[in-house]
C-alpha positions, 0 to 999 in steps of 0.5 A, a space after each residue: 601356132 604362128 603368132 603376130 604382135 602388132 605394135 602401133 605408135 604415137 597416134 594409135 592403130 594405123 589403118 595398115 594394121 587393120 588390113 594386115 590383121 585381117 590378111 594374117 588371120 586368113 593365113 592362119 596366124 593368131 594376131 595380137 593387136 593391143 591399143 595403147 594410149 596415143 599422144 600424151 599417153 605415150 610413155 614406156 611405163 604406161 605402155 608397158 602396163 597396157 601390154 602386162 595382161 597379154 604377157 602369156 599370149 606373147 610366149 612361144 615364137 613370135 613375129 612382131 610388126 611395129 609401126 613408129 614408136 611401137 619400134 623403140 618401145 619393143 626394143 626397150 620391152 624386149 630387154 626387160 622380158 624374155 620374148 622369143 622373136 623370130 622376125 621383126 619388121 619395123 615400119 617407119 622405125 627410129 631408135 634415136 631421140 629426134 625433134 620436130 619443131 613445134 612438136 614438144 609432145 612428140 619429143 617428150 614421148 620419143 624421149 620416154 621410149 628411146 632405147 639405150 645402147 645396151 637395149 639396142 645391143 640385146 635387141 640385135 643379139 636376140 631377134 633372129 631376122 630384122 627388117 626395117 621399111 621406111 619411105 623417102 617422104 615420111 613427114 614425122 621421122 626425119 629420113 636420117 633417123 629412119 636410115 640410122 635405125 636400120 644400122 641401129 638394129 643391124 637389119 635389112 632396110 627396105 625404102 618404099 618411095 612415097 608411102 609417107 609415115 604409113 599412118 593416117 595422114 599418108 592414107 596408106 590402106 594396105 602394105 603387101 610388102 610386110 606379107 612379102 617379107 614374112 614369105 621370104 623369111 619362110 615364117 
């Protein structure tokens, strides 16, 4: 059975995940979409605990689509837990600590979920295919951190102009590029 894990970021489940879930289920995928505590609840131990009840569902070959803070969380989580990830698609992903002026809350969350170099190396060695989708006008993650994430995970970058952070403020409803990547990968 083909399974897709959708991991959201700091602000909760983005609209594009609802669209993706519906589209993927019609294509015959089982979709796992946990809802983690947002904002001040973005702490690695809290999110890890939230994912524990779903651990059995994460067995077997897995496709992971992670948005924003879901990316560094996944990298850390993979090192601790044996998941067989065939395909990773990061949306507005980052793996380095960054700071946005006036957003101490976001900075504290980023520090909590940021992966170590060892965790990044483990991720590169254990995830078969890695893609990173990002935009040139992301209002949350600085562009240089989006590009650096592609390098950090040894991924294939796909820059899509003018889609912002792909969350609520961007008002993005669909992201067909994810489906295209999955089809190109033959998964």
